[in-house]
C-alpha positions as CSV (number, residue, x, y, z in Angstrom):
1,M,-29.2,25.5,-13.1
2,D,-29.2,23.6,-9.8
3,E,-31.1,20.8,-11.4
4,E,-28.6,20.4,-14.2
5,S,-25.7,20.4,-11.8
6,T,-27.5,17.7,-9.7
7,L,-28.1,15.6,-12.7
8,D,-24.5,16.0,-13.9
9,L,-23.2,15.0,-10.6
10,R,-25.5,12.0,-10.5
11,E,-24.3,10.9,-13.9
12,I,-20.7,11.1,-12.7
13,F,-21.4,8.8,-9.7
14,D,-23.3,6.4,-12.0
15,I,-20.4,6.2,-14.4
16,I,-18.0,5.5,-11.5
17,K,-20.4,2.9,-10.0
18,K,-20.9,1.2,-13.4
19,R,-17.2,0.7,-14.0
20,K,-16.0,0.5,-10.4
21,W,-14.2,-2.8,-10.9
22,I,-11.9,-1.2,-13.5
23,I,-11.0,1.5,-10.9
24,I,-10.5,-1.1,-8.1
25,L,-8.4,-3.4,-10.3
26,I,-6.1,-0.7,-11.7
27,T,-5.6,1.0,-8.4
28,I,-4.9,-2.1,-6.4
29,S,-2.6,-3.5,-9.1
30,L,-0.4,-0.4,-9.2
31,T,-0.3,-0.2,-5.5
32,I,0.8,-3.8,-5.1
33,L,3.3,-3.4,-7.9
34,S,4.8,-0.4,-6.2
35,G,5.0,-2.3,-2.9
36,V,6.8,-5.3,-4.6
37,L,9.3,-3.0,-6.3
38,S,9.9,-0.9,-3.2
39,F,10.4,-3.9,-0.8
40,F,12.0,-6.6,-3.0
41,V,13.4,-5.0,-6.2
42,L,14.8,-1.5,-5.7
43,P,18.2,-1.7,-3.9
44,P,18.5,0.5,-0.7
45,T,20.7,3.6,-0.7
46,Y,22.4,4.7,2.5
47,E,23.7,8.1,3.4
48,A,26.4,9.1,5.9
49,S,27.5,12.7,6.8
50,V,30.4,14.6,8.4
51,S,30.2,18.1,9.9
52,V,33.3,20.2,9.3
53,L,34.1,23.5,11.0
54,I,36.0,26.2,9.1
55,G,37.9,28.5,11.5
56,K,38.1,28.5,15.3
57,M,35.2,28.7,17.8
58,P,35.8,30.7,20.9
59,D,35.9,29.0,24.3
60,N,36.2,30.2,27.9
61,Q,40.0,30.3,27.8
62,Q,40.3,32.1,24.5
63,Q,39.8,35.6,23.6
64,Q,36.5,36.4,21.8
65,I,36.9,35.9,18.1
66,Q,36.3,39.1,16.2
67,Y,33.3,39.6,14.0
68,N,35.4,40.2,10.9
69,D,37.1,36.9,11.4
70,V,33.8,35.1,11.6
71,M,32.7,36.8,8.4
72,M,36.0,35.8,6.7
73,Y,35.5,32.2,7.6
74,Q,31.9,32.2,6.3
75,K,33.1,33.6,3.0
76,L,35.8,31.0,2.8
77,L,33.2,28.2,3.1
78,K,32.6,28.3,-0.7
79,T,36.3,28.0,-1.4
80,Y,36.7,25.1,1.0
81,S,33.6,23.4,-0.4
82,E,35.1,23.5,-3.9
83,I,38.3,21.9,-2.5
84,A,36.2,19.1,-0.9
85,K,34.5,18.5,-4.3
86,S,37.7,18.7,-6.3
87,R,39.1,15.9,-8.5
88,L,42.3,15.7,-6.4
89,V,40.4,15.0,-3.2
90,A,38.1,12.5,-4.9
91,E,40.8,10.5,-6.6
92,T,43.0,10.4,-3.5
93,T,40.0,9.1,-1.5
94,I,39.3,6.4,-4.2
95,R,42.9,5.2,-4.0
96,Q,42.9,5.1,-0.3
97,L,39.7,3.1,-0.2
98,N,40.9,0.9,-3.1
99,K,37.6,1.6,-4.9
100,N,37.3,0.3,-8.5
101,I,35.2,3.2,-9.8
102,G,35.9,6.3,-11.8
103,Y,35.8,10.0,-10.7
104,S,32.4,10.7,-12.2
105,E,30.7,7.7,-10.5
106,F,32.3,8.6,-7.2
107,E,31.4,12.3,-7.5
108,S,27.8,11.5,-8.1
109,G,27.5,10.0,-4.6
110,I,29.1,12.9,-2.9
111,T,27.4,16.1,-1.6
112,V,29.1,19.1,-0.1
113,T,26.8,21.7,1.4
114,P,27.9,24.9,3.2
115,Q,25.5,25.9,5.8
116,A,24.2,29.5,5.3
117,D,25.5,32.1,7.8
118,T,27.6,29.6,9.7
119,Q,31.2,28.3,9.6
120,I,30.0,24.7,9.1
121,M,30.0,22.5,6.1
122,I,28.3,19.2,5.7
123,I,29.8,16.4,3.6
124,K,27.6,13.5,2.6
125,A,28.3,10.2,0.8
126,K,25.7,7.8,-0.6
127,S,26.2,4.1,-1.1
128,R,24.3,0.8,-1.5
129,D,26.2,-0.4,1.6
130,A,25.8,1.4,4.9
131,K,29.4,0.7,6.1
132,D,30.8,1.8,2.8
133,A,28.9,5.1,3.0
134,M,30.5,5.8,6.5
135,E,34.0,4.8,5.4
136,T,33.8,6.9,2.2
137,V,32.7,10.1,3.8
138,N,35.1,9.8,6.8
139,T,38.1,9.1,4.4
140,L,37.0,12.0,2.1
141,S,36.8,14.4,5.0
142,E,40.3,13.5,6.2
143,V,41.7,13.8,2.7
144,F,39.9,17.2,2.3
145,I,41.3,18.6,5.6
146,R,44.8,17.5,4.6
147,E,44.6,19.2,1.2
148,A,42.9,22.3,2.7
149,M,45.8,22.7,5.2
150,R,48.3,22.3,2.4
151,L,46.7,25.0,0.3
152,Y,45.9,27.3,3.2
153,P,48.5,26.6,5.9
154,T,47.2,29.4,8.1
155,G,43.6,28.2,8.0
156,N,41.8,26.0,10.5
157,V,39.6,23.1,9.5
158,Q,38.4,20.4,11.9
159,I,35.8,17.8,12.1
160,I,32.9,18.4,14.5
161,D,31.0,15.0,14.0
162,S,32.4,12.0,12.2
163,A,30.1,9.7,10.3
164,T,28.6,6.6,11.8
165,I,27.0,3.6,10.2
166,P,23.4,4.7,9.1
167,D,20.6,2.7,10.6
168,S,18.2,2.9,7.7
169,P,18.4,3.7,4.0
170,I,17.2,7.1,2.7
171,K,15.6,5.5,-0.3
172,P,13.5,3.9,-1.6
173,N,10.9,5.6,0.5
174,K,8.5,2.6,0.6
175,R,5.4,4.4,2.2
176,L,5.8,7.4,-0.2
177,N,6.1,5.2,-3.2
178,I,3.0,3.2,-2.3
179,A,1.0,6.3,-1.6
180,I,2.0,7.8,-5.0
181,A,1.2,4.6,-6.8
182,F,-2.3,4.5,-5.1
183,V,-3.1,8.1,-6.1
184,L,-1.7,7.5,-9.6
185,G,-3.7,4.3,-10.0
186,L,-6.9,6.2,-8.9
187,M,-6.2,9.0,-11.4
188,I,-5.4,6.6,-14.3
189,S,-8.4,4.4,-13.7
190,L,-10.8,7.3,-13.4
191,G,-9.5,8.8,-16.6
192,L,-9.9,5.5,-18.4
193,V,-13.4,5.1,-17.1
194,F,-14.5,8.5,-18.3
195,L,-12.7,7.9,-21.7
196,L,-14.6,4.6,-22.1
197,E,-17.9,6.3,-21.2
198,Y,-17.1,9.1,-23.7
199,M,-16.4,6.7,-26.5
200,D,-19.5,4.6,-25.7
201,N,-22.2,6.1,-28.0
202,T,-24.7,3.3,-27.6
203,I,-28.3,4.1,-26.5
204,K,-29.3,2.1,-23.4
205,T,-32.2,3.9,-21.7
206,E,-35.1,6.1,-22.5
207,D,-33.1,9.0,-21.0
208,D,-30.4,8.4,-23.6
209,V,-33.0,8.7,-26.4
210,E,-34.1,12.1,-25.3
211,K,-30.6,13.3,-24.5
212,Y,-28.8,12.2,-27.7
213,L,-31.6,12.1,-30.3
214,D,-33.7,14.9,-28.9
215,I,-37.0,13.1,-29.5
216,P,-39.7,12.1,-27.0
217,V,-40.1,8.5,-25.9
218,I,-43.7,7.4,-26.7
219,G,-43.5,3.9,-25.4
220,I,-41.3,1.3,-23.6
221,I,-41.3,-2.4,-24.2
222,P,-41.1,-4.0,-20.8
223,K,-38.7,-7.0,-20.2
224,H,-40.6,-10.2,-19.7
225,K,-39.1,-13.1,-17.8
226,E,-40.0,-16.6,-19.0
227,E,-41.4,-18.8,-16.3
């Protein structure tokens, strides 16, 4: 049993060694292609975010906020997040920024995420331009607060951190793309190599005669080099 496993493993290495240039060529080609696409073709996408507080936070000069009030504000997070994602807020933001895009396209670049067990909500905007991402999310947050106060006059919504111009894009992730392309190229090339070996039914050595024809080899004609 150990001998068969050793032979099988040796055959696998022999197959890889015999067709190593196919593996090297495909793997390097896909890796280089991924690098070219990531660095020179795929446009960068930037993301800016704003932190919004729902309700009041206690300070040294105010009375401690009751536990029930905190729970109420946490439950209201879902309601406020729906207001932030509403068509009214989106279309008002589009008009204020003079954007020439529709609601669906604008909405696809906006993310509103209530933070679990907190009174904080994160609003994010994505754009091909870093400054545009910052301006979009800041304007959206201001419109949202204005509409939220109109709908809930007794509520309290305020910005904790305004967005700044993002330093670097969130995608494409160049290193990750190249690493994935390398692994994918390796898998594809190995699969192709073993497929070619499986389809190759020619007999090349005396071992192949015994293996595939199940007959003993009684003689070998040696190769003779002409002088």
